[in-house]
N, C-alpha and C positions, 0 to 999 in steps of 0.2 A: 504493500500500500504506500509506503514512504516513497518509493521510486516513482509510482504513478503520480503522486502529489507534486513531487519536485519537477517532473517533466511537464506536467500540466501548468505549473506556475511559470516555468521558463517560456513556454509557448505563449501564455497570456502576456508576459512582459514583452514579448516580441510582437504583440498584436495579432497573434494567430489563435483566436478563440475557438475556431472549429477544431484545430489540432488539439487544443487543450481539452475540449469536450471528448474527443476520441480517446484520449489517454484515460480520462475518468470513466468513460464507458467500459473500457477494457480492464479496469482495476479488479484485482482478485477479491472474492468475497471472504474477507477475513476480519477478525476482531481488530479494532483500532483503539489507541489510547485517546484520552480526552483531547489532547492538543491536535491530534490528527483529524478528529471529527470536526473540530472548529475550523481547521485549515480547509478541509474539504467543503464545508458549508460556505466559507468565504470565496473559494474558487468558483463554486457554482453561481454565487451571486455575481461575480465579475463576468462570468460567461453569459449570464442572462442579460446583464447591462450591455455587454458588447454586442450581443445578438440583436438588441433593440436600437442600437445607434442608427440614426437617420430616420427613425420613425417620428413623425411630428408630435409635439407635446399634446397630451390629451388623448392620443390615439394608441398609446402604448398599453401594455397589459399590466394592471396593478395587482391582479390576483396572484400571479405567479410569485412575485417578490413576497407577498404576504404569506403564501404557503411555505416558501423557503425560510421565512423568519421562524416558522414553527419548528422546522428541522434544526435551526440554529439554537432555539430555546431548548430543545430536547438534548442537543449535543452538550449544552452547558449544564443542564439539570435534568436527569432522567425522569423527574416528577412530571415533566411536560410531555411525556411520550404519548399521552392520549390526545393532546392537541395536535401533535404530529400525525397521529393515526387518522384524525379527521381531516387533515390537510391533504392526504394522499390522493383522493379522487380529484381534488382541485388541481393538483400538480399534473396529474395524468391528462386532464382536459386542456391545460394551458401549454405544457411543453412536450406532451406525448409520452407514451409508455416507456420507450427506450431510455429517454433521459430521466424520467421519473424513477425508473428502476435503478439507474446508476446513482441518482441522488440518495435513494434509500440504502443502497449497498455501501456507499462511501461515507455517509454521515451518521447512519443509525443502526447498522447491523448488530453490533455488540449490545446495544440497548434492546433490540428486538429479541435477541437470544435469551434475555433475562426477563422479558415482559410477558404479558397475558397472551395466550394462544391466539386470540382474535387479531392481535397485531401481526403475529407471524402469518396467519392466514391471509391477511391483506397483502403483506409483502410477497408471499409465495404466489398468489394470484397475479400480482403485478409482474413478478419475474417471468411467469408463464406467458403473460400477455406480451412481454417484451421480447419473446423468442425462446425462452426456456433454458438458456445456457446456464443460468445460475441455480436452476431448480434442484438438481440432485445434490449439490453442495449445501444449499439452504436446508433441504429436507434432512440430510444426515447430521448437519451441525445442530439443528434444533432438537432432533430426537436424542442426540447425545447430551445436549445441555439440559434438557428437561425430561428426566427419566420417568416421570409419571404421566407424560403426555401421550395421548392416543389420538392419532390423526383421524379426521373424518373420512368417510367414503369418497366424498366429492373431491377432497384434496388428493387422496390416493389416486383417483382417476386422472387428475391433472399430471401427477408424477408419471403414471404409466404412459401418458401421451407424449412424454419427453423421450421415451425409448422407441427404437425401431425394432419391432419383434414380428416374427412370421407366424407365431402360434400362441395359444394361451399358455402352453407350457413354458415358452420363453418369458412371458410376463411373470410367471410364478418364480422362475429362476432369478429374474432381476429383482423382484420384491424380496426374496430371501436374501440375496446378496446385500441389498440396502440395509437390512437388519443386522446381518453379520458384520458389516463394516463398522457399525457403531455399538455393537453388543446389546441390541434390543430384541433378542429372540422372544422376549415375553409378548411381543406383538404378533407373533406368527399365527396363533389361532384366529385373531381378528382378521388378519390379511387373508386367511383361508376363506372366510365369509365374503370378504370384499372381492376376491378373485372369482368366487362362485357367482356373485351378482354381476360382475363385469362380463362373464361369459354367458350370462343369462341361463344359469342352471335351473332345473325345476324348482319351483318355490318350496316344495316339500324338503328338498335337500338344503336349501338355504335356511329355512326355518329350523331344521334339526341342528345344523351347525351353529346357528345363533343361540339356540337354547343350551347348547353344550358349553358355551363360553363361561368361564369361571369368574373372570374379573368384572366387577360391576361397571367400570368405566368402558370396557369393551362392549358390554351388553347395551349400555346407554348409547354408544356411538352407532350401533346397528339400528336400534330403535329410532334414533335421530334421522337416519337416511330413509328409513321406511316411511316416515311421515311425508316425505317429498316425492316418493316413488309412485308411479302409476301402476295399478294392478287390474287385472280382469276380474269380472264378477266371480269366476271360478276360483281365482287365487285369493281373493280377499278374506274368506273365512279362515284359511290357514294362516295368513299373515296377521290378522287381527288377534287370533289365538296366540300366536308366537309373541306378538307385541305385548300382550297382557302379561306374559311371563317374563319379558325383558325389563319392563319399567318398574320403578319403585312405587313408594306410597306418598310421595310429596304431592302438593296441590298441582304443581306443574305437570307431574307425571299423570295425575288423574285427568287433567284437562286434555293431555295428549291422547290418552286412551279413549276418552269420550269422543275426540275428533275422529279417531280411527273407527270407532263403533258407528259414528254418524256416516262415514263413508260406506261401511258395510250395509247399513240400513238403507242408504240411498241406492246402492246397487240392487237391493232386493225389494225396492219400492215400498218399504215400510215407512211411510211418510211421517206418521206421528212419532215413531222412534227417532227418525232423523231430527225432528224439531227438539225432542228432549235431549238427545246427545249433543246436538249443535249448541244448544243453550249452555250446557255444561262446558263445552270446549271453548266457548267465547269468553269465559272468565280469564283466559290466558291471551294477552294481546297478540301473540304470534299467530294464533289460530283464528282470530276473530273474523278476519275478512273471508277466509275460506269457509269457516263455519256458517257465516251469513249467506254465502253463495249456496251452500247445501240447503240452508233453511229456505231460501227463495225457491230453489228447485222443488223442495218438498211442498211448499205452498202452491206452486203451480200444479204439481201432481194431484193436489187436493182440490183443484179448480178454484183456488182463492187467488185469482190473478191480481187483484188490486193490492192485496197484502204483499204478494211477491214483488210487484213493481215498486212498492214503498221500500222494501228491504234493499232492492237493487239501487234505488235512488240514494239511500243512505250510504251504501257502499261507495258509490261514485263521489258523493260529497265528502266522505271521509278520506278517500284517496287524494282528492284535490287539495284538501286541507293539509295533508301530510306533505305533498309536494311543495306547497307554498311556504311551509314553516321551516323546512330544512333541505333546500335544494343542493344536490350534488355533494352531500356529506355522508360519511359512514355513520351508521347508528352505533351507539356504544353498547357493550355488553350490559345486560340488565342491572348487574350490581354496580355499574358505574354511571348509569343513565341519570342519576340524580344530580350529577355535576352541572348539567345544562349549560355547556359551553356556548358562548355566543358565536354566530357565524363569523367567518374570517373577516368579512368586510366591516364588522362592527367592533373588531378588537383594536386596541391601541397600535398605532403604526410604530414599528421598530426599524432602526436603521442598522445596516451592516457595514463594516469598513470595506473599502474597495480593495484592500490588500490582504493577501493570505496571512494567517496567523492571528486574525482577530476572532473576535469571538468564535297458485299452482294448478296452481292448477285447480279446477273442479270440473269434472265431466258431467254434464247434465244427462247424457245418454243413460238410460236405465240399465244397459247391459254392462257398463263399466263405471268405475269410480277412480 
């Protein structure tokens, strides 16, 4: 990393900002010390300023510097990592995924390794969007750094897409190798389920393998992806039965189970059961909109069209309100949502030195859900 920072700084001093950007883009994904993070943030600010030279005043992009300021704040103080996390989508929109990924890799990677998995997920998805070159290193480093972490099915799928494989057995070999490289063979049973799902094994096999998982965190991850997966009417009874065995007794788990039971009832045209289960599921914000869609479908099935339309209108109004209150920002994990950080444009403007070294679905068809 030190060499990449030095060569980028020399290129900037020579007025070659594009060359400097290329050096930072190709920097390795490694831990940095505090001073290197600050240097990297300052270099990116200089690159951004240089790239906007010649743009008339008032027409330049102010959001990109504001987003970069959040990375500088996090580089100075890890307590600001959540503000940085919320700035990532803004940075992607303003400077593109390739440069945004390079900013994350050079200014914040060691912070991410010690942070909440949601921050890692955001960074990993960004690395994938930027071409995937950093994904394997990021995956293995985070698994090694956080020994209790179990990745989601959807993140596992992104990792597999980074490999060139001719068969399902090749993917299994690559998944096993990624665990061996970091001494995380404890995840092997979970990955068996993921690989079965990826090759679309019979639902009965997937359900049996999921039920056999011993670790509660692994069982929770399988239940988590089942919520978002589409199933046929024939598959849903097996899946909902397995789901009930996988989840715990928390209120969140009870709401998730009610949501899955509403899906099953919907596929079987049990409209009053749909209304009952959807009502229980809607106590959890995550399921509320999908539960309301199921409720609207059930009301339509009961020939209560006006009530169904009212529910749909409420859904549309709620979606519009959500878009207007938090445009382009990551939502925080539930346990951190109370922080209520202001949008970037409403935060105090900070200045950086110009020289380095400064600071789902719901299917209304009755045959499927």
